[in-house]
C-alpha positions in Angstrom: -18.8 -73.3 -13.9 -19.7 -73.9 -10.7 -23.0 -76.8 -10.3 -26.3 -75.8 -9.9 -28.6 -78.2 -8.0 -30.9 -78.4 -11.4 -27.2 -79.8 -12.9 -26.9 -82.1 -10.1 -30.2 -83.7 -10.1 -30.4 -84.2 -13.7 -27.3 -86.0 -14.2 -28.1 -89.3 -15.7 -25.8 -92.4 -15.2 -23.5 -93.3 -18.0 -21.9 -96.9 -19.0 -18.8 -95.4 -17.1 -18.8 -93.3 -14.1 -18.0 -89.4 -14.7 -17.5 -86.4 -12.4 -18.8 -83.1 -12.4 -16.6 -80.9 -10.8 -17.8 -77.5 -8.8 -14.4 -76.1 -7.8 -11.1 -76.2 -5.5 -11.1 -80.2 -5.8 -15.0 -80.7 -4.6 -16.8 -82.6 -7.6 -19.9 -85.5 -7.6 -18.7 -88.7 -8.6 -21.8 -90.4 -10.9 -21.7 -94.0 -11.0 -23.0 -96.2 -13.9 -25.6 -97.4 -10.6 -26.8 -94.2 -11.0 -25.3 -93.4 -7.0 -23.9 -89.8 -6.7 -21.0 -89.6 -4.3 -19.6 -86.2 -3.1 -15.9 -86.3 -3.1 -13.0 -83.6 -2.8 -9.3 -84.3 -4.1 -6.9 -82.5 -2.6 -3.0 -82.9 -1.7 -1.3 -82.8 1.7 2.6 -83.1 2.0 2.9 -84.1 -1.7 0.5 -86.9 -1.7 -3.0 -86.7 -3.3 -5.8 -87.7 -1.2 -9.3 -88.1 -1.4 -12.2 -87.4 1.1 -16.2 -88.2 1.0 -18.8 -85.9 2.0 -21.8 -88.4 1.4 -24.2 -89.1 -1.2 -26.6 -86.7 -3.1 -29.5 -86.0 -2.4 -29.1 -86.8 0.9 -26.5 -84.5 1.3 -27.2 -81.5 -0.9 -25.3 -79.2 -2.7 -25.3 -76.7 -0.5 -24.1 -79.3 2.6 -21.5 -80.6 0.8 -20.3 -77.0 -0.2 -20.2 -76.0 3.6 -18.5 -79.4 4.5 -16.2 -79.0 2.1 -15.7 -75.2 2.9 -14.7 -76.4 6.5 -12.4 -79.0 5.3 -10.1 -76.5 3.8 -10.0 -74.3 6.6 -8.6 -77.3 8.4 -6.0 -78.3 5.3 -5.1 -74.6 5.4 -4.4 -74.9 9.1 -1.7 -77.5 8.3 -3.6 -80.7 9.0 -4.3 -83.4 6.9 -8.8 -83.3 7.3 -8.7 -87.0 6.9 -6.2 -87.7 9.5 -8.0 -85.4 11.9 -11.4 -86.7 10.9 -10.2 -90.5 12.0 -8.8 -88.8 15.1 -11.6 -87.2 16.0 -13.8 -90.1 15.6 -11.4 -92.2 18.1 -11.5 -89.2 20.4 -8.5 -88.2 20.2 -7.3 -84.5 19.8 -3.7 -84.2 18.9 -2.7 -80.7 19.4 -5.1 -77.7 20.5 -5.0 -76.3 16.8 -6.2 -79.2 15.0 -9.2 -78.8 18.0 -9.9 -75.7 16.8 -9.5 -75.9 13.2 -11.6 -79.3 12.9 -14.8 -77.4 12.6 -16.1 -79.7 10.1 -16.3 -83.2 12.1 -19.2 -83.7 13.6 -19.7 -87.1 14.4 -23.0 -88.5 14.7 -22.0 -89.6 18.4 -21.5 -86.0 19.5 -25.0 -85.2 18.2 -26.9 -88.3 19.8 -25.2 -87.7 23.5 -26.1 -84.3 23.1 -29.9 -84.9 21.9 -29.8 -87.8 24.8 -28.9 -85.0 27.3 -31.7 -83.0 26.5 -34.5 -85.7 26.1 -33.8 -87.2 29.4 -34.8 -84.0 31.7 -38.1 -84.7 33.4 -38.3 -88.7 31.9 -39.1 -91.7 34.1 -35.1 -93.0 35.3 -36.2 -96.5 34.1 -37.4 -94.9 30.7 -33.7 -93.0 30.5 -31.7 -96.4 31.0 -33.8 -98.0 28.6 -32.8 -95.3 26.1 -29.7 -95.1 27.1 -28.7 -99.1 26.6 -30.4 -98.7 23.2 -28.5 -96.4 22.5 -25.0 -97.7 23.6 -26.1 -101.2 22.3 -27.3 -100.7 18.9 -27.4 -97.0 17.4 -23.6 -95.4 18.0 -21.7 -99.0 17.6 -23.4 -98.4 13.9 -23.2 -94.9 12.9 -21.7 -93.0 16.2 -18.6 -92.2 14.3 -20.0 -91.4 11.1 -19.7 -87.7 10.1 -23.1 -86.5 10.7 -24.0 -85.3 6.6 -22.3 -88.6 5.6 -25.1 -91.1 6.9 -27.2 -92.7 4.3 -30.6 -93.9 4.8 -28.9 -97.6 3.3 -26.7 -97.2 6.8 -29.7 -96.7 9.2 -31.4 -99.6 7.3 -28.5 -101.7 8.0 -28.4 -100.7 11.6 -32.2 -101.7 12.1 -32.0 -104.6 10.3 -29.2 -105.8 12.4 -31.2 -105.6 15.8 -34.0 -107.2 13.6 -31.5 -110.3 13.1 -31.0 -111.4 16.5 -34.9 -111.2 17.0 -35.8 -108.5 18.7 -38.1 -106.6 15.8 -40.0 -104.1 18.2 -36.8 -103.3 19.3 -35.4 -102.8 16.0 -38.6 -100.3 15.3 -37.8 -98.4 18.6 -33.8 -98.5 17.4 -35.3 -96.3 14.2 -37.7 -94.3 16.2 -34.8 -92.9 18.2 -32.3 -92.3 15.3 -35.2 -90.3 13.7 -35.5 -87.9 17.0 -31.9 -87.3 17.3 -31.8 -86.2 13.4 -34.7 -84.2 13.9 -33.5 -82.5 16.7 -30.4 -82.0 15.3 -32.1 -80.0 11.9 -34.1 -77.7 14.5 -30.6 -76.7 15.9 -28.6 -76.4 12.8 -26.7 -79.6 13.1 -27.9 -81.7 10.8 -29.7 -80.8 7.2 -31.2 -84.2 6.5 -32.9 -87.0 8.4 -31.7 -90.5 6.4 -34.2 -92.1 8.9 -37.2 -90.6 7.6 -36.0 -92.2 4.0 -38.2 -95.3 4.7 -40.5 -96.6 7.1 -40.1 -100.2 9.8 -42.7 -101.9 7.3 -40.2 -101.1 4.1 -37.3 -103.1 5.7 -38.7 -105.2 8.4 -40.3 -108.4 8.1 -44.1 -108.9 8.8 -44.2 -109.9 13.0 -47.1 -112.0 13.9 -50.3 -109.6 13.4 -51.5 -108.8 16.7 -55.1 -109.5 17.8 -55.5 -105.7 19.2 -54.7 -102.5 18.0 -52.9 -100.0 19.8 -50.4 -96.8 19.9 -47.0 -96.4 21.1 -46.3 -95.0 24.0 -45.0 -91.8 22.3 -48.5 -91.1 21.0 -50.0 -91.5 24.5 -50.2 -88.0 25.3 -52.2 -87.0 22.1 -54.5 -89.9 22.7 -54.8 -88.9 26.9 -55.3 -86.0 25.9 -58.3 -86.7 23.9 -59.8 -88.8 26.4 -59.8 -85.5 28.6 -61.7 -83.7 26.4 -63.8 -86.7 25.3 -67.7 -85.2 25.6 -69.6 -88.5 25.5 -70.5 -90.1 28.1 -69.2 -89.4 31.9 -68.9 -92.9 32.3 -67.5 -94.2 29.3 -65.0 -91.3 29.4 -63.8 -92.4 33.3 -63.8 -96.1 32.1 -61.1 -94.9 29.3 -59.1 -93.5 32.0 -59.4 -96.5 34.3 -58.9 -98.9 31.8 -55.1 -97.4 31.0 -54.5 -97.6 34.7 -55.7 -101.0 35.5 -54.3 -103.4 32.8 -57.1 -105.5 32.8 -58.6 -107.1 29.8 -62.2 -105.2 28.6 -64.3 -107.5 29.4 -62.9 -108.1 32.9 -62.9 -104.6 33.9 -66.6 -103.7 32.5 -68.3 -106.4 34.9 -66.4 -104.9 37.5 -68.4 -104.6 41.0 -68.5 -102.2 43.9 -67.8 -105.0 46.2 -65.2 -106.2 44.9 -63.2 -102.7 45.8 -61.2 -102.9 48.8 -60.9 -99.4 49.5 -58.8 -99.6 53.1 -56.6 -101.5 51.2 -56.6 -100.0 48.2 -56.8 -102.7 46.0 -59.6 -104.6 43.7 -60.1 -108.4 43.9 -61.4 -109.7 41.0 -62.8 -113.6 41.3 -61.4 -116.2 39.3 -65.2 -116.6 37.3 -64.2 -113.0 36.1 -61.1 -113.7 34.4 -59.7 -115.0 31.2 -60.1 -119.6 31.5 -61.6 -118.8 35.0 -58.7 -120.5 36.7 -57.5 -118.2 39.4 -58.8 -115.0 40.8 -56.7 -112.1 40.3 -55.4 -108.5 42.8 -55.1 -105.0 40.9 -53.1 -102.5 43.3 -55.1 -99.3 43.0 -52.7 -96.5 42.3 -54.1 -93.1 43.7 -55.1 -91.9 40.6 -57.4 -95.4 39.8 -58.9 -94.2 43.2 -59.5 -90.8 42.3 -61.4 -92.1 39.0 -63.2 -94.9 41.0 -64.7 -91.8 43.3 -65.7 -90.4 40.5 -67.4 -93.2 39.2 -69.0 -93.6 42.7 -71.2 -90.6 41.6 -72.9 -92.6 38.6 -74.2 -95.4 40.2 -77.4 -96.3 38.9 -80.0 -99.1 39.9 -79.0 -101.3 43.0 -75.6 -99.8 42.3 -74.2 -102.9 41.9 -71.8 -102.1 38.6 -68.8 -99.4 38.5 -69.9 -98.8 34.8 -73.4 -99.3 34.7 -74.9 -99.7 31.4 -78.2 -98.4 29.2 -80.2 -101.3 30.6 -81.3 -101.3 34.0 -79.3 -103.6 36.3 -76.6 -103.9 33.5 -72.9 -103.3 33.1 -71.7 -101.6 30.1 -71.3 -103.2 26.7 -68.2 -104.5 25.5 -68.2 -102.1 22.5 -68.9 -98.7 24.5 -65.1 -98.3 24.8 -64.2 -99.0 21.5 -66.7 -96.8 19.9 -65.1 -94.2 22.2 -62.0 -94.4 20.9 -63.3 -94.7 17.1 -65.0 -91.4 18.2 -61.9 -89.8 19.0 -59.9 -90.9 15.5 -58.6 -94.4 16.6 -60.1 -96.5 14.7 -57.9 -99.3 13.5 -55.4 -97.6 16.0 -56.1 -98.3 19.3 -58.6 -100.6 21.3 -59.6 -100.8 24.8 -57.4 -104.2 24.9 -54.5 -102.0 23.5 -53.8 -100.5 26.8 -52.3 -103.7 28.1 -50.0 -103.8 25.6 -48.6 -100.7 25.7 -48.3 -100.6 29.2 -46.6 -104.3 29.0 -43.9 -102.8 26.1 -43.3 -99.8 28.7 -42.5 -101.6 31.5 -40.6 -104.5 30.1 -38.6 -101.2 28.1 -37.4 -99.7 31.5 -36.2 -102.5 33.7 -39.4 -103.6 35.7 -39.0 -107.7 36.7 -41.0 -109.6 34.2 -42.7 -112.0 36.7 -44.2 -108.8 38.2 -45.6 -107.5 34.6 -46.9 -111.1 33.8 -48.6 -111.5 36.9 -50.4 -108.2 36.9 -51.6 -108.7 33.2 -53.1 -111.9 34.6 -50.8 -114.2 32.5 -49.6 -117.0 34.4 -49.0 -121.0 35.1 -51.5 -123.2 33.9 -50.8 -125.3 37.2 -53.5 -124.7 39.7 -51.0 -125.5 42.6 -48.6 -122.3 41.2 -51.9 -120.3 40.2 -52.8 -120.7 43.7 -49.4 -119.7 44.9 -49.3 -116.6 42.8 -52.3 -115.2 43.3 -50.9 -112.4 45.9 -47.3 -113.1 45.1 -44.9 -110.2 44.7 -48.1 -107.8 45.8 -45.8 -104.8 47.5 -43.4 -105.0 44.0 -46.7 -105.1 41.6 -48.3 -101.9 43.6 -45.3 -99.6 43.0 -45.2 -100.9 39.1 -48.9 -99.9 39.1 -48.2 -96.5 40.5 -45.5 -95.7 38.9 -46.9 -96.3 35.6 -50.0 -94.0 36.9 -47.4 -91.4 37.3 -45.9 -92.0 34.2 -49.3 -91.9 32.3 -50.3 -88.6 34.5 -47.0 -86.9 33.3 -48.0 -88.3 29.2 -51.0 -86.3 29.8 -50.1 -83.2 31.1 -47.7 -83.0 27.9 -50.6 -83.7 26.1 -52.4 -80.9 27.5 -49.4 -78.6 27.7 -49.6 -78.9 24.0 -53.4 -78.1 23.2 -54.9 -74.7 22.5 -57.9 -75.6 24.2 -58.7 -74.7 27.4 -57.0 -76.8 30.2 -59.9 -77.1 32.0 -60.4 -79.5 34.7 -57.3 -81.6 35.7 -57.5 -85.2 34.7 -56.3 -88.3 36.8 -55.2 -89.9 33.8 
C-alpha cells in the first residue's frame, strides 16, 4: 500500500533504521535519530543506484512523489537521473534530449537568479549591487547547486553561521532575509513547496550582538513606517518632525533645538553650531535634499511666538520636548521597535550596504575624529558628495513611501515628501 501523510508523520525512530515504501523504488528511510529521508532506489545500466529527494517534513510526501515521478521520466528517456542532476548543477547539458527530459532538476541557483531579475526592477542601483554581492558571496556558493526541494533548514543555518563566523553578524541576518524572500517568491510561483529559511529566526542560531542603544526597524519595514507617519493624525508639527528626522541624520536633541536662523535657504544647507552637537566639539553641516526643503517650507507655516524655533513646543518660546517623537512613534504602534534616533541607524545601514563611502556617511552622522585640527578641517569636507548622498537617501525614502501608500487601502490623500 502507498504511504499516507499520517503514516509518514507518525513513523517513530527505532533501534535500527528502517524503510517505509511508497512504490517504484521510492521509500522513506527512518533513522534511529528520528530523521526521515526520502530515497529512491533505481537501476541504470545494470547498476543499482540511490537518489535523494530531501528530508521530511521539509519535503512533503506530495513533493517527494512529484520529484520521484520526474526523475523516473529522466530514467525512461535513457539517462541516469543522478548523472544528469550533477551535470546540470555544473551548468552542463550533454544532449538536447537530456535537457528536455531533466525536468526534475531545479537547482536553487536558477530560482535565486530569476527572483533577483524580478526583484531588482525599480530598486536603487547601489541596493541592487549590494544584493547581488550578497548572493554571489554568501548564498549561492552554499546552496546554489542544491535541488530546491532538497534544501533543509540545517543547510540554511550553516550558510548563515558561516557568514557570522567571519564577524559579519548583520550581514548574516540579511543573508537569511534574502534567502527567505527567494523561497517565498518561489512558493507563490509554484517553483518551491517549502521554505527552510522560515524554520527558525536569527536569534535562534546567531550570537547575541551588543545591545543597541536605540531601537530601529529594518530598511524593509520602512514603507509601512513611512505610511504610518503620512497618516499620523496628531500634531502636524510632530508629523513634520518625524518626516524631517528620517531625512537629515541628526540626533533627536540636535534636530528639535533647530532655529530658523541656522537654515541657509540659498545654499540648501542647515548649519548647526558646535554647541548644539554631541560633545560640543565642532559645528555640523546638513545638506538639505529637495524633500527636506519641502518639509521645512511646511514647518514655516507653524511658527509660534517670536518664530525662533523650527519645532515650537507647547510652552511659548520653547522648542519641542525630547520625548514628543518617541511618544508619536509609540502611538503608531512602534513602541520598542523604533525611536527618533533609530532613523540614523537605518540610514547608516542602508548607505553602507549600498556602497557609499564610509567617510561620507560617518561625517554626515557627525561621527569624526576627536583631534581638534582634524575636526576643523572636516567641518566642510566632502560637502558635495555628502549632498549627493543625502539626496539619494531622500529619493529612496520617497520611493519606499510610495510603496507603503500603494499597499494601503486608505485614500491616498495628499502626497507626502518623506
